[in-house]
C-alpha positions as YAML, in Angstrom:
chain: A
units: angstrom
residues:
- id: 1
  name: MET
  ca: [36.51, 99.54, -35.10]
- id: 2
  name: TYR
  ca: [38.72, 97.44, -32.52]
- id: 3
  name: GLN
  ca: [40.25, 98.54, -29.22]
- id: 4
  name: SER
  ca: [43.83, 99.18, -29.69]
- id: 5
  name: TYR
  ca: [46.29, 97.23, -26.63]
- id: 6
  name: ASN
  ca: [49.81, 98.44, -25.35]
- id: 7
  name: ASP
  ca: [51.93, 96.30, -24.68]
- id: 8
  name: LYS
  ca: [51.31, 95.97, -21.27]
- id: 9
  name: GLU
  ca: [47.74, 94.95, -21.98]
- id: 10
  name: LYS
  ca: [48.87, 92.63, -24.78]
- id: 11
  name: GLU
  ca: [50.86, 91.17, -22.20]
- id: 12
  name: ASN
  ca: [48.44, 90.58, -19.44]
- id: 13
  name: LEU
  ca: [45.85, 89.35, -21.66]
- id: 14
  name: ALA
  ca: [48.03, 86.38, -22.73]
- id: 15
  name: LYS
  ca: [48.97, 85.63, -19.02]
- id: 16
  name: TYR
  ca: [45.90, 85.20, -18.37]
- id: 17
  name: SER
  ca: [44.47, 83.44, -20.82]
- id: 18
  name: ALA
  ca: [47.74, 80.84, -20.37]
- id: 19
  name: LEU
  ca: [46.60, 80.80, -16.73]
- id: 20
  name: LEU
  ca: [43.13, 79.53, -17.45]
- id: 21
  name: LYS
  ca: [44.37, 77.17, -19.96]
- id: 22
  name: GLY
  ca: [46.49, 75.95, -17.17]
- id: 23
  name: PHE
  ca: [43.77, 75.14, -14.90]
- id: 24
  name: VAL
  ca: [42.06, 73.95, -18.00]
- id: 25
  name: THR
  ca: [44.61, 71.25, -19.19]
- id: 26
  name: ASN
  ca: [45.26, 69.92, -15.15]
- id: 27
  name: GLY
  ca: [41.52, 69.81, -14.63]
- id: 28
  name: MET
  ca: [40.86, 67.68, -17.89]
- id: 29
  name: GLU
  ca: [43.53, 65.58, -17.10]
- id: 30
  name: MET
  ca: [42.17, 65.29, -13.41]
- id: 31
  name: LEU
  ca: [38.69, 64.44, -14.98]
- id: 32
  name: SER
  ca: [40.26, 61.39, -17.21]
- id: 33
  name: GLU
  ca: [42.57, 60.06, -14.92]
- id: 34
  name: ARG
  ca: [39.34, 59.52, -12.31]
- id: 35
  name: MET
  ca: [37.01, 57.88, -15.17]
- id: 36
  name: ASN
  ca: [39.86, 55.94, -16.08]
- id: 37
  name: SER
  ca: [40.95, 54.77, -12.77]
- id: 38
  name: LYS
  ca: [38.02, 52.99, -11.59]
- id: 39
  name: LYS
  ca: [34.22, 51.96, -12.91]
- id: 40
  name: THR
  ca: [32.26, 55.32, -13.80]
- id: 41
  name: LEU
  ca: [29.27, 54.35, -11.81]
- id: 42
  name: ARG
  ca: [26.05, 56.89, -12.46]
- id: 43
  name: THR
  ca: [26.08, 58.64, -9.64]
- id: 44
  name: ASP
  ca: [29.67, 59.79, -10.63]
- id: 45
  name: LEU
  ca: [28.18, 61.09, -13.90]
- id: 46
  name: ALA
  ca: [26.83, 63.83, -12.82]
- id: 47
  name: SER
  ca: [29.39, 65.24, -11.24]
- id: 48
  name: PHE
  ca: [32.14, 64.50, -14.31]
- id: 49
  name: LEU
  ca: [29.87, 66.44, -16.53]
- id: 50
  name: LEU
  ca: [29.55, 69.23, -14.42]
- id: 51
  name: PHE
  ca: [33.17, 69.59, -13.67]
- id: 52
  name: ARG
  ca: [34.03, 68.71, -17.68]
- id: 53
  name: GLN
  ca: [31.42, 71.59, -18.61]
- id: 54
  name: ILE
  ca: [32.98, 73.99, -16.06]
- id: 55
  name: MET
  ca: [36.38, 73.25, -17.63]
- id: 56
  name: GLU
  ca: [35.05, 73.91, -21.23]
- id: 57
  name: THR
  ca: [33.65, 77.09, -19.84]
- id: 58
  name: GLY
  ca: [36.68, 78.09, -18.48]
- id: 59
  name: ASP
  ca: [39.05, 77.68, -21.23]
- id: 60
  name: ALA
  ca: [36.31, 79.17, -23.72]
- id: 61
  name: ILE
  ca: [36.52, 82.81, -21.43]
- id: 62
  name: GLY
  ca: [40.26, 81.73, -22.05]
- id: 63
  name: GLU
  ca: [40.19, 82.10, -25.63]
- id: 64
  name: LEU
  ca: [37.84, 84.90, -25.16]
- id: 65
  name: ILE
  ca: [40.24, 86.98, -23.49]
- id: 66
  name: LYS
  ca: [43.03, 86.28, -25.57]
- id: 67
  name: ILE
  ca: [41.83, 88.25, -28.12]
- id: 68
  name: GLY
  ca: [40.42, 91.11, -25.87]
- id: 69
  name: CYS
  ca: [36.74, 89.77, -26.02]
- id: 70
  name: VAL
  ca: [35.86, 90.65, -22.13]
- id: 71
  name: ASN
  ca: [32.67, 91.92, -21.98]
- id: 72
  name: ALA
  ca: [31.11, 89.22, -24.73]
- id: 73
  name: SER
  ca: [32.43, 86.46, -21.76]
- id: 74
  name: LYS
  ca: [29.74, 87.25, -19.49]
- id: 75
  name: PRO
  ca: [27.41, 85.02, -20.75]
- id: 76
  name: LEU
  ca: [29.89, 82.48, -20.45]
- id: 77
  name: LEU
  ca: [30.76, 83.14, -16.64]
- id: 78
  name: ARG
  ca: [26.92, 83.08, -15.68]
- id: 79
  name: THR
  ca: [27.45, 79.56, -16.98]
- id: 80
  name: LEU
  ca: [30.59, 78.80, -15.03]
- id: 81
  name: LEU
  ca: [28.60, 80.09, -12.09]
- id: 82
  name: GLU
  ca: [25.87, 77.90, -12.35]
- id: 83
  name: CYS
  ca: [27.67, 74.89, -13.23]
- id: 84
  name: TYR
  ca: [29.80, 75.79, -9.99]
- id: 85
  name: CYS
  ca: [27.03, 76.05, -7.99]
- id: 86
  name: GLN
  ca: [24.81, 72.53, -8.73]
- id: 87
  name: LEU
  ca: [28.53, 71.21, -8.43]
- id: 88
  name: ALA
  ca: [29.26, 72.20, -5.24]
- id: 89
  name: TYR
  ca: [25.51, 71.58, -4.02]
- id: 90
  name: MET
  ca: [25.46, 68.07, -4.73]
- id: 91
  name: PHE
  ca: [28.88, 67.40, -3.40]
- id: 92
  name: LYS
  ca: [27.35, 69.18, -0.11]
- id: 93
  name: ASP
  ca: [25.75, 65.92, 1.14]
- id: 94
  name: ILE
  ca: [24.08, 62.99, -0.08]
- id: 95
  name: GLU
  ca: [25.85, 63.21, -4.03]
- id: 96
  name: ASP
  ca: [24.58, 59.76, -4.98]
- id: 97
  name: ARG
  ca: [20.96, 60.97, -4.65]
- id: 98
  name: LYS
  ca: [21.66, 64.16, -5.83]
- id: 99
  name: ALA
  ca: [23.33, 62.50, -8.82]
- id: 100
  name: LEU
  ca: [20.32, 61.02, -9.75]
- id: 101
  name: GLN
  ca: [17.80, 64.09, -9.44]
- id: 102
  name: PHE
  ca: [20.14, 65.76, -12.05]
- id: 103
  name: LEU
  ca: [20.03, 62.88, -14.16]
- id: 104
  name: TYR
  ca: [16.43, 62.06, -13.70]
- id: 105
  name: HIS
  ca: [14.94, 65.83, -14.11]
- id: 106
  name: TYR
  ca: [17.76, 66.13, -17.36]
- id: 107
  name: GLU
  ca: [15.80, 63.04, -18.97]
- id: 108
  name: ILE
  ca: [12.20, 64.45, -18.30]
- id: 109
  name: ARG
  ca: [13.27, 67.53, -19.85]
- id: 110
  name: LYS
  ca: [14.34, 65.94, -23.31]
- id: 111
  name: ARG
  ca: [11.06, 63.91, -22.92]
- id: 112
  name: ASP
  ca: [8.85, 66.94, -22.82]
- id: 113
  name: TYR
  ca: [10.74, 68.91, -25.54]
- id: 114
  name: TYR
  ca: [10.55, 65.95, -27.89]
- id: 115
  name: GLU
  ca: [7.00, 65.09, -27.34]
- id: 116
  name: ARG
  ca: [6.58, 68.75, -28.25]
- id: 117
  name: LEU
  ca: [7.77, 68.32, -31.38]
- id: 118
  name: ALA
  ca: [6.56, 64.53, -31.70]
- id: 119
  name: TYR
  ca: [3.28, 64.80, -31.23]
- id: 120
  name: PRO
  ca: [1.14, 67.86, -32.91]
- id: 121
  name: LYS
  ca: [-1.74, 68.17, -30.68]
- id: 122
  name: LYS
  ca: [-0.48, 68.66, -27.57]
- id: 123
  name: GLY
  ca: [-0.39, 71.27, -25.50]
- id: 124
  name: GLY
  ca: [2.30, 73.59, -26.66]
- id: 125
  name: SER
  ca: [3.84, 71.65, -29.33]
- id: 126
  name: PHE
  ca: [6.28, 73.15, -31.75]
- id: 127
  name: PHE
  ca: [3.13, 72.74, -34.81]
- id: 128
  name: GLN
  ca: [1.30, 74.84, -32.17]
- id: 129
  name: LYS
  ca: [3.59, 77.33, -31.89]
- id: 130
  name: LEU
  ca: [4.26, 78.03, -35.16]
- id: 131
  name: LYS
  ca: [0.78, 79.00, -36.11]
- id: 132
  name: LYS
  ca: [1.40, 81.83, -34.46]
- id: 133
  name: ASP
  ca: [4.79, 82.51, -36.70]
- id: 134
  name: ARG
  ca: [4.48, 84.43, -39.35]
- id: 135
  name: LEU
  ca: [6.89, 83.36, -41.65]
- id: 136
  name: LEU
  ca: [6.52, 80.00, -40.78]
- id: 137
  name: GLN
  ca: [2.77, 79.24, -39.70]
- id: 138
  name: ASN
  ca: [1.48, 75.93, -40.37]
- id: 139
  name: GLU
  ca: [4.57, 74.46, -40.92]
- id: 140
  name: ASP
  ca: [6.20, 70.73, -39.01]
- id: 141
  name: ILE
  ca: [8.37, 68.60, -38.89]
- id: 142
  name: PHE
  ca: [8.15, 65.52, -41.14]
- id: 143
  name: GLN
  ca: [7.58, 62.47, -40.84]
- id: 144
  name: GLY
  ca: [10.68, 60.83, -40.72]
- id: 145
  name: GLN
  ca: [12.07, 62.82, -38.09]
- id: 146
  name: LYS
  ca: [8.91, 62.57, -36.12]
- id: 147
  name: GLN
  ca: [10.11, 58.99, -35.75]
- id: 148
  name: VAL
  ca: [13.18, 59.36, -34.74]
- id: 149
  name: TYR
  ca: [11.87, 61.79, -31.61]
- id: 150
  name: LEU
  ca: [9.44, 59.08, -31.01]
- id: 151
  name: ASN
  ca: [12.03, 56.29, -31.12]
- id: 152
  name: SER
  ca: [14.07, 58.97, -28.26]
- id: 153
  name: ILE
  ca: [10.71, 59.34, -26.20]
- id: 154
  name: ASN
  ca: [10.43, 55.36, -25.99]
- id: 155
  name: GLU
  ca: [14.22, 55.38, -24.49]
- id: 156
  name: ILE
  ca: [13.82, 57.77, -22.29]
- id: 157
  name: THR
  ca: [11.07, 56.35, -20.61]
- id: 158
  name: LYS
  ca: [12.52, 53.04, -20.24]
- id: 159
  name: THR
  ca: [15.33, 54.80, -18.46]
- id: 160
  name: LEU
  ca: [12.94, 56.56, -16.58]
- id: 161
  name: ASN
  ca: [11.63, 53.34, -14.63]
- id: 162
  name: ASP
  ca: [14.74, 51.90, -14.25]
- id: 163
  name: GLN
  ca: [14.86, 50.35, -10.49]
- id: 164
  name: GLU
  ca: [17.41, 52.93, -9.39]
- id: 165
  name: TYR
  ca: [15.14, 55.91, -10.19]
- id: 166
  name: GLU
  ca: [12.16, 54.59, -8.31]
- id: 167
  name: PRO
  ca: [12.86, 57.29, -5.29]
- id: 168
  name: ILE
  ca: [13.41, 60.19, -7.37]
- id: 169
  name: LYS
  ca: [10.03, 59.52, -9.53]
- id: 170
  name: GLU
  ca: [8.10, 59.29, -6.31]
- id: 171
  name: GLU
  ca: [9.85, 62.41, -4.86]
- id: 172
  name: TYR
  ca: [9.55, 64.42, -8.69]
- id: 173
  name: SER
  ca: [5.60, 63.55, -8.65]
- id: 174
  name: ARG
  ca: [4.96, 65.18, -4.88]
- id: 175
  name: THR
  ca: [6.70, 68.10, -6.16]
- id: 176
  name: GLU
  ca: [5.09, 68.30, -8.94]
- id: 177
  name: ASN
  ca: [1.55, 68.32, -6.98]
- id: 178
  name: LYS
  ca: [2.92, 70.50, -4.50]
- id: 179
  name: LYS
  ca: [3.68, 72.94, -6.70]
- id: 180
  name: GLY
  ca: [0.69, 72.42, -8.80]
- id: 181
  name: ASN
  ca: [-2.78, 74.55, -8.54]
- id: 182
  name: LYS
  ca: [-5.37, 72.79, -6.42]
- id: 183
  name: GLU
  ca: [-8.76, 73.72, -7.56]
- id: 184
  name: THR
  ca: [-7.63, 72.63, -11.27]
- id: 185
  name: ARG
  ca: [-5.92, 69.81, -10.21]
- id: 186
  name: LYS
  ca: [-3.03, 70.52, -12.92]
- id: 187
  name: VAL
  ca: [0.35, 69.51, -11.57]
- id: 188
  name: GLY
  ca: [2.83, 72.06, -11.55]
- id: 189
  name: LYS
  ca: [6.23, 72.14, -12.91]
- id: 190
  name: VAL
  ca: [9.83, 70.94, -11.64]
- id: 191
  name: LYS
  ca: [12.23, 73.98, -12.85]
- id: 192
  name: TYR
  ca: [15.60, 72.73, -11.29]
- id: 193
  name: TRP
  ca: [16.50, 69.34, -10.10]
- id: 194
  name: TYR
  ca: [17.68, 70.80, -6.45]
- id: 195
  name: GLU
  ca: [14.32, 71.56, -5.87]
- id: 196
  name: LEU
  ca: [13.42, 67.88, -5.01]
- id: 197
  name: PHE
  ca: [13.14, 66.85, -2.15]
- id: 198
  name: ASP
  ca: [12.28, 70.24, -0.60]
- id: 199
  name: GLY
  ca: [15.69, 71.77, -1.54]
- id: 200
  name: PRO
  ca: [16.61, 75.13, -3.13]
- id: 201
  name: SER
  ca: [14.23, 77.13, -5.53]
- id: 202
  name: ASN
  ca: [16.78, 78.79, -7.86]
- id: 203
  name: THR
  ca: [20.04, 79.14, -7.86]
- id: 204
  name: GLU
  ca: [19.76, 82.23, -5.33]
- id: 205
  name: SER
  ca: [19.09, 80.04, -3.00]
- id: 206
  name: VAL
  ca: [21.55, 77.75, -3.63]
- id: 207
  name: LEU
  ca: [24.65, 79.94, -3.09]
- id: 208
  name: MET
  ca: [22.25, 80.67, 0.33]
- id: 209
  name: GLN
  ca: [22.50, 77.12, 1.02]
- id: 210
  name: LEU
  ca: [26.26, 77.05, 0.35]
- id: 211
  name: GLU
  ca: [26.88, 80.64, 2.14]
- id: 212
  name: GLU
  ca: [28.05, 82.16, -0.64]
- id: 213
  name: PRO
  ca: [25.43, 84.47, -1.46]
- id: 214
  name: ALA
  ca: [28.00, 87.14, -2.67]
- id: 215
  name: LEU
  ca: [28.45, 85.19, -5.77]
- id: 216
  name: TYR
  ca: [25.20, 85.68, -6.73]
- id: 217
  name: GLU
  ca: [24.94, 89.52, -5.69]
- id: 218
  name: PHE
  ca: [28.15, 90.34, -8.11]
- id: 219
  name: PRO
  ca: [28.74, 88.38, -10.93]
- id: 220
  name: TYR
  ca: [25.83, 86.55, -11.69]
- id: 221
  name: ARG
  ca: [23.57, 89.34, -11.27]
- id: 222
  name: ASP
  ca: [26.01, 91.35, -13.12]
- id: 223
  name: CYS
  ca: [25.78, 88.68, -16.16]
- id: 224
  name: SER
  ca: [22.68, 88.31, -15.91]
- id: 225
  name: ALA
  ca: [21.33, 91.54, -16.96]
- id: 226
  name: TYR
  ca: [23.88, 91.84, -19.57]
- id: 227
  name: SER
  ca: [23.02, 88.58, -21.24]
- id: 228
  name: HIS
  ca: [19.37, 89.35, -21.24]
- id: 229
  name: GLY
  ca: [20.73, 92.61, -23.25]
- id: 230
  name: GLU
  ca: [20.05, 95.37, -20.27]
- id: 231
  name: ASP
  ca: [23.17, 96.29, -18.88]
- id: 232
  name: ILE
  ca: [25.18, 96.92, -22.05]
- id: 233
  name: VAL
  ca: [24.73, 101.03, -22.17]
- id: 234
  name: HIS
  ca: [27.78, 102.27, -19.64]
- id: 235
  name: SER
  ca: [29.90, 99.08, -20.55]
- id: 236
  name: ASN
  ca: [29.58, 100.21, -24.31]
- id: 237
  name: LEU
  ca: [30.05, 103.87, -23.77]
- id: 238
  name: GLU
  ca: [33.03, 106.15, -23.48]
- id: 239
  name: SER
  ca: [33.91, 109.79, -23.31]
- id: 240
  name: ASN
  ca: [34.95, 111.82, -26.33]
- id: 241
  name: GLY
  ca: [35.50, 114.84, -24.03]
- id: 242
  name: GLU
  ca: [34.04, 116.69, -20.89]
- id: 243
  name: ASP
  ca: [30.49, 116.92, -22.31]
- id: 244
  name: THR
  ca: [30.32, 114.28, -25.03]
- id: 245
  name: VAL
  ca: [30.15, 110.57, -25.07]
- id: 246
  name: GLY
  ca: [30.42, 108.17, -27.87]
- id: 247
  name: ILE
  ca: [30.27, 104.26, -28.30]
- id: 248
  name: SER
  ca: [33.81, 102.46, -27.23]
- id: 249
  name: ALA
  ca: [35.26, 100.30, -29.97]
- id: 250
  name: LEU
  ca: [34.87, 96.32, -30.09]
- id: 251
  name: ARG
  ca: [37.08, 94.24, -27.38]
- id: 252
  name: ASP
  ca: [36.74, 97.06, -24.48]
- id: 253
  name: ILE
  ca: [38.88, 95.53, -21.73]
- id: 254
  name: ARG
  ca: [37.65, 97.95, -19.35]
- id: 255
  name: GLN
  ca: [35.72, 95.40, -17.29]
- id: 256
  name: PHE
  ca: [38.78, 92.87, -17.35]
- id: 257
  name: SER
  ca: [39.43, 92.23, -14.06]
- id: 258
  name: THR
  ca: [35.14, 91.75, -13.24]
- id: 259
  name: ILE
  ca: [34.97, 89.11, -15.47]
- id: 260
  name: VAL
  ca: [38.30, 87.53, -14.76]
- id: 261
  name: ASP
  ca: [38.68, 86.91, -10.77]
- id: 262
  name: PRO
  ca: [35.52, 85.37, -10.53]
- id: 263
  name: THR
  ca: [36.35, 83.08, -13.34]
- id: 264
  name: ILE
  ca: [39.27, 82.07, -11.89]
- id: 265
  name: ASN
  ca: [37.81, 82.11, -8.35]
- id: 266
  name: LEU
  ca: [35.31, 79.62, -9.88]
- id: 267
  name: ILE
  ca: [37.11, 77.14, -11.66]
- id: 268
  name: GLY
  ca: [39.84, 77.18, -8.68]
- id: 269
  name: LYS
  ca: [36.45, 76.29, -6.34]
- id: 270
  name: SER
  ca: [35.63, 73.86, -8.65]
- id: 271
  name: PHE
  ca: [39.32, 72.19, -9.16]
- id: 272
  name: LYS
  ca: [39.21, 71.68, -5.31]
- id: 273
  name: LEU
  ca: [35.94, 70.61, -4.82]
- id: 274
  name: PHE
  ca: [36.99, 67.79, -7.70]
- id: 275
  name: ILE
  ca: [39.97, 66.68, -5.46]
- id: 276
  name: GLU
  ca: [38.32, 66.58, -1.89]
- id: 277
  name: ASN
  ca: [35.50, 64.58, -3.55]
- id: 278
  name: LYS
  ca: [36.64, 62.49, -6.75]
- id: 279
  name: VAL
  ca: [40.13, 61.80, -6.73]
- id: 280
  name: GLU
  ca: [41.74, 59.48, -4.99]
- id: 281
  name: ASN
  ca: [45.83, 60.60, -5.96]
- id: 282
  name: LYS
  ca: [44.48, 64.30, -3.74]
- id: 283
  name: ASP
  ca: [48.24, 65.38, -3.19]
- id: 284
  name: LEU
  ca: [49.22, 65.12, -6.71]
- id: 285
  name: TYR
  ca: [46.67, 67.61, -8.14]
- id: 286
  name: LYS
  ca: [46.49, 69.83, -4.72]
- id: 287
  name: ALA
  ca: [50.59, 69.92, -6.19]
- id: 288
  name: ARG
  ca: [49.28, 70.91, -9.50]
- id: 289
  name: LEU
  ca: [46.43, 73.78, -8.12]
- id: 290
  name: SER
  ca: [48.93, 75.51, -5.64]
- id: 291
  name: PRO
  ca: [51.09, 77.14, -8.21]
- id: 292
  name: LEU
  ca: [48.22, 77.71, -10.43]
- id: 293
  name: MET
  ca: [46.68, 79.90, -7.77]
- id: 294
  name: LEU
  ca: [49.52, 81.22, -6.56]
- id: 295
  name: THR
  ca: [50.03, 82.40, -9.87]
- id: 296
  name: ALA
  ca: [46.63, 83.98, -10.07]
- id: 297
  name: PHE
  ca: [47.62, 85.61, -6.99]
- id: 298
  name: VAL
  ca: [50.66, 87.25, -7.77]
- id: 299
  name: LEU
  ca: [48.97, 88.57, -11.36]
- id: 300
  name: SER
  ca: [46.13, 90.08, -9.36]
- id: 301
  name: LYS
  ca: [48.51, 91.99, -7.26]
- id: 302
  name: LYS
  ca: [50.92, 93.06, -10.04]
- id: 303
  name: ASP
  ca: [49.64, 93.38, -13.81]
- id: 304
  name: SER
  ca: [45.61, 94.29, -12.93]
- id: 305
  name: LEU
  ca: [44.38, 96.23, -16.34]
...
C-alpha cells in the first residue's frame, strides 16, 4: 500500500520537512513582531494575510513531505505560488491602492456569495442551482440562516461604502462595464482584484509583469494539471519489468525535487519580500533567512532524493 523508504530517504524527508518548519517559524515570528510593533492599517492587512497564507501552506507541505505525501502536495504548491504572485505584485508598486483592491474585491465576492444563498429568485442562486440536483431538488436554506446571510450582506455593503474605498469602487464599475456586453448592456465580472486599473488578467500575466514567467510554465502548469485530475498517469505508474507497468504505491517520492525545490524557492522569495517591504528590523531577519537559504542550497546539492 505504502512505498518503503531506505534510511537515507527517511533522513532526507525529515531534513527538508525541518527546513520548511524553520522558514515558517521565523516567518510567523516576523509577521507577529511587525503586527505588534505598530498600528496595523487596512492597507497593511492584505500583505499580512497573503504572507500568513504562504507560511501556512508551506507548513502544510512540510508536514506532508515528512510522511512522503509528495504528489498530494501539488495543489498546495499551486496555492503557494498564487499567493506569492499576489504578494509580489502588490509590493511591486502602489501597495496601498493594490491592498484596497484586494480587500474590496474580497468583500464583493463574499457579498455575491451570500446573496446567492439568501435570495432564492436571484439568478444563479443556491435554490435555483439545486433544482437541477437529483438528490437535493427544491431544498432551500432555512429562514434563520438566511437572516444571518442578510445581516452579513448589510455589513459588507456598509464596508464597501467606506470613503477609503471610493476610488476602488469607481474603478470596479469601470472595469465591469469595460468587460460587459455592449449590446445587452450586461456588465462583466471582475475575476481577480489585480485586473483593476488595467492590470494583468490572470496569474500568467502577473508573472509576466514580475518577469518570472518560468514559474508559470513549470510548477504552476504541472500543479494545475494534477489538481484538475488530469496529470495523474505517469506519476502513478511504475515499471514492473521490461514490458509491464503497475500502479505505484502510495506516498511515491519520485517527484520529490519538483515539489520541494519550488516550495523552498517561493517561501524564500516571500520571506525576502516581506523583510524589504514591511519589516523595520531588517538585519535581524535577513540574518535568520541567510542560514535557511544556505541549508536549502546544501541539501539540494548533497541529499537529492
